[in-house]
N, CA, C and O atoms as a GROMACS GRO file, in nm:
protein
  184
    1MET      N    1  -1.133   2.629  21.414
    1MET     CA    2  -1.112   2.487  21.444
    1MET      C    3  -1.225   2.432  21.530
    1MET      O    4  -1.269   2.319  21.509
    2MET      N    5  -1.271   2.510  21.625
    2MET     CA    6  -1.377   2.463  21.714
    2MET      C    7  -1.504   2.433  21.634
    2MET      O    8  -1.568   2.330  21.654
    3ASN      N    9  -1.540   2.524  21.544
    3ASN     CA   10  -1.660   2.506  21.462
    3ASN      C   11  -1.650   2.380  21.376
    3ASN      O   12  -1.749   2.310  21.356
    4LEU      N   13  -1.530   2.352  21.326
    4LEU     CA   14  -1.508   2.234  21.242
    4LEU      C   15  -1.534   2.107  21.321
    4LEU      O   16  -1.598   2.014  21.272
    5LYS      N   17  -1.485   2.104  21.444
    5LYS     CA   18  -1.503   1.985  21.529
    5LYS      C   19  -1.651   1.963  21.560
    5LYS      O   20  -1.699   1.850  21.557
    6VAL      N   21  -1.722   2.070  21.588
    6VAL     CA   22  -1.864   2.061  21.620
    6VAL      C   23  -1.942   2.007  21.500
    6VAL      O   24  -2.026   1.918  21.514
    7SER      N   25  -1.913   2.062  21.381
    7SER     CA   26  -1.986   2.018  21.262
    7SER      C   27  -1.956   1.871  21.232
    7SER      O   28  -2.044   1.798  21.188
    8ASN      N   29  -1.832   1.828  21.254
    8ASN     CA   30  -1.798   1.688  21.234
    8ASN      C   31  -1.876   1.599  21.330
    8ASN      O   32  -1.927   1.495  21.290
    9GLY      N   33  -1.886   1.641  21.455
    9GLY     CA   34  -1.959   1.564  21.555
    9GLY      C   35  -2.106   1.554  21.518
    9GLY      O   36  -2.168   1.448  21.534
   10GLU      N   37  -2.163   1.664  21.469
   10GLU     CA   38  -2.304   1.664  21.431
   10GLU      C   39  -2.330   1.572  21.313
   10GLU      O   40  -2.429   1.499  21.312
   11SER      N   41  -2.242   1.575  21.213
   11SER     CA   42  -2.263   1.491  21.096
   11SER      C   43  -2.251   1.343  21.134
   11SER      O   44  -2.326   1.259  21.084
   12LYS      N   45  -2.157   1.311  21.222
   12LYS     CA   46  -2.143   1.173  21.268
   12LYS      C   47  -2.268   1.128  21.343
   12LYS      O   48  -2.313   1.015  21.329
   13LYS      N   49  -2.323   1.220  21.422
   13LYS     CA   50  -2.443   1.190  21.499
   13LYS      C   51  -2.560   1.160  21.405
   13LYS      O   52  -2.635   1.065  21.427
   14LYS      N   53  -2.574   1.241  21.300
   14LYS     CA   54  -2.682   1.221  21.204
   14LYS      C   55  -2.669   1.087  21.134
   14LYS      O   56  -2.768   1.016  21.114
   15VAL      N   57  -2.548   1.052  21.096
   15VAL     CA   58  -2.525   0.926  21.027
   15VAL      C   59  -2.559   0.809  21.120
   15VAL      O   60  -2.624   0.714  21.077
   16SER      N   61  -2.517   0.816  21.245
   16SER     CA   62  -2.545   0.708  21.339
   16SER      C   63  -2.695   0.698  21.366
   16SER      O   64  -2.748   0.588  21.383
   17CYS      N   65  -2.762   0.812  21.370
   17CYS     CA   66  -2.907   0.812  21.391
   17CYS      C   67  -2.978   0.745  21.274
   17CYS      O   68  -3.072   0.668  21.292
   18ARG      N   69  -2.931   0.776  21.153
   18ARG     CA   70  -2.991   0.713  21.034
   18ARG      C   71  -2.968   0.563  21.037
   18ARG      O   72  -3.059   0.485  21.008
   19ARG      N   73  -2.846   0.524  21.072
   19ARG     CA   74  -2.812   0.382  21.077
   19ARG      C   75  -2.898   0.312  21.182
   19ARG      O   76  -2.947   0.201  21.160
   20LEU      N   77  -2.915   0.378  21.296
   20LEU     CA   78  -2.996   0.322  21.405
   20LEU      C   79  -3.142   0.311  21.361
   20LEU      O   80  -3.209   0.212  21.390
   21GLY      N   81  -3.190   0.414  21.291
   21GLY     CA   82  -3.328   0.411  21.243
   21GLY      C   83  -3.350   0.296  21.146
   21GLY      O   84  -3.453   0.228  21.152
   22GLY      N   85  -3.255   0.275  21.056
   22GLY     CA   86  -3.266   0.164  20.961
   22GLY      C   87  -3.265   0.030  21.032
   22GLY      O   88  -3.339  -0.061  20.996
   23TYR      N   89  -3.179   0.019  21.133
   23TYR     CA   90  -3.170  -0.105  21.211
   23TYR      C   91  -3.301  -0.131  21.284
   23TYR      O   92  -3.350  -0.244  21.287
   24LEU      N   93  -3.358  -0.027  21.343
   24LEU     CA   94  -3.484  -0.043  21.416
   24LEU      C   95  -3.597  -0.082  21.322
   24LEU      O   96  -3.682  -0.163  21.357
   25LYS      N   97  -3.598  -0.023  21.202
   25LYS     CA   98  -3.701  -0.058  21.104
   25LYS      C   99  -3.690  -0.206  21.067
   25LYS      O  100  -3.790  -0.276  21.056
   26GLN      N  101  -3.565  -0.252  21.049
   26GLN     CA  102  -3.542  -0.392  21.014
   26GLN      C  103  -3.592  -0.483  21.125
   26GLN      O  104  -3.660  -0.583  21.098
   27GLN      N  105  -3.559  -0.450  21.248
   27GLN     CA  106  -3.602  -0.531  21.362
   27GLN      C  107  -3.754  -0.529  21.375
   27GLN      O  108  -3.815  -0.631  21.408
   28LYS      N  109  -3.814  -0.415  21.350
   28LYS     CA  110  -3.959  -0.402  21.356
   28LYS      C  111  -4.024  -0.494  21.255
   28LYS      O  112  -4.124  -0.561  21.284
   29GLY      N  113  -3.968  -0.497  21.134
   29GLY     CA  114  -4.020  -0.585  21.030
   29GLY      C  115  -4.007  -0.731  21.067
   29GLY      O  116  -4.100  -0.809  21.046
   30ARG      N  117  -3.893  -0.768  21.123
   30ARG     CA  118  -3.871  -0.906  21.165
   30ARG      C  119  -3.970  -0.945  21.274
   30ARG      O  120  -4.030  -1.053  21.269
   31LEU      N  121  -3.987  -0.857  21.372
   31LEU     CA  122  -4.081  -0.885  21.481
   31LEU      C  123  -4.222  -0.901  21.428
   31LEU      O  124  -4.296  -0.988  21.473
   32TYR      N  125  -4.259  -0.818  21.332
   32TYR     CA  126  -4.393  -0.826  21.274
   32TYR      C  127  -4.414  -0.961  21.206
   32TYR      O  128  -4.517  -1.025  21.224
   33ILE      N  129  -4.316  -1.004  21.129
   33ILE     CA  130  -4.325  -1.132  21.058
   33ILE      C  131  -4.333  -1.248  21.158
   33ILE      O  132  -4.416  -1.338  21.143
   34ILE      N  133  -4.248  -1.245  21.260
   34ILE     CA  134  -4.248  -1.351  21.361
   34ILE      C  135  -4.383  -1.355  21.433
   34ILE      O  136  -4.439  -1.462  21.456
   35ARG      N  137  -4.434  -1.238  21.468
   35ARG     CA  138  -4.562  -1.230  21.538
   35ARG      C  139  -4.674  -1.287  21.452
   35ARG      O  140  -4.760  -1.360  21.501
   36ARG      N  141  -4.674  -1.252  21.322
   36ARG     CA  142  -4.777  -1.304  21.231
   36ARG      C  143  -4.770  -1.456  21.222
   36ARG      O  144  -4.873  -1.523  21.220
   37CYS      N  145  -4.647  -1.510  21.215
   37CYS     CA  146  -4.629  -1.655  21.208
   37CYS      C  147  -4.683  -1.723  21.333
   37CYS      O  148  -4.751  -1.826  21.324
   38ILE      N  149  -4.654  -1.667  21.449
   38ILE     CA  150  -4.700  -1.725  21.575
   38ILE      C  151  -4.852  -1.722  21.582
   38ILE      O  152  -4.915  -1.820  21.622
   39VAL      N  153  -4.911  -1.610  21.542
   39VAL     CA  154  -5.057  -1.599  21.543
   39VAL      C  155  -5.118  -1.702  21.450
   39VAL      O  156  -5.218  -1.766  21.484
   40MET      N  157  -5.059  -1.718  21.332
   40MET     CA  158  -5.110  -1.818  21.237
   40MET      C  159  -5.101  -1.958  21.295
   40MET      O  160  -5.194  -2.037  21.282
   41LEU      N  161  -4.989  -1.989  21.359
   41LEU     CA  162  -4.971  -2.122  21.417
   41LEU      C  163  -5.070  -2.147  21.530
   41LEU      O  164  -5.126  -2.256  21.542
   42LEU      N  165  -5.092  -2.046  21.613
   42LEU     CA  166  -5.184  -2.062  21.726
   42LEU      C  167  -5.330  -2.071  21.681
   42LEU      O  168  -5.409  -2.145  21.739
   43CYS      N  169  -5.364  -1.997  21.577
   43CYS     CA  170  -5.503  -1.993  21.531
   43CYS      C  171  -5.535  -2.102  21.429
   43CYS      O  172  -5.651  -2.118  21.390
   44TRP      N  173  -5.436  -2.176  21.386
   44TRP     CA  174  -5.455  -2.276  21.281
   44TRP      C  175  -5.502  -2.408  21.342
   44TRP      O  176  -5.428  -2.474  21.415
   45HIS      N  177  -5.626  -2.446  21.311
   45HIS     CA  178  -5.682  -2.572  21.362
   45HIS      C  179  -5.697  -2.669  21.246
   45HIS      O  180  -5.739  -2.631  21.137
   46ASP      N  181  -5.663  -2.793  21.272
   46ASP     CA  182  -5.673  -2.896  21.168
   46ASP      C  183  -5.815  -2.947  21.155
   46ASP      O  184  -5.842  -3.034  21.072
   0.00000   0.00000   0.00000
C-alpha cells in the first residue's frame, strides 16, 4: 500500500509539472509577442 501511494504522488507531480511547463511556455510566448509590439510601437516613426 505504501508503494502505491508513493507512485500515485509521483505521477500527480509529473502531470502538474507538465501542466506548469505548458503554462509557462504559453506565458513566455505572450510576453514575447507583447514585447515585440511595444518595441515596434516605440521604434516606429512617422
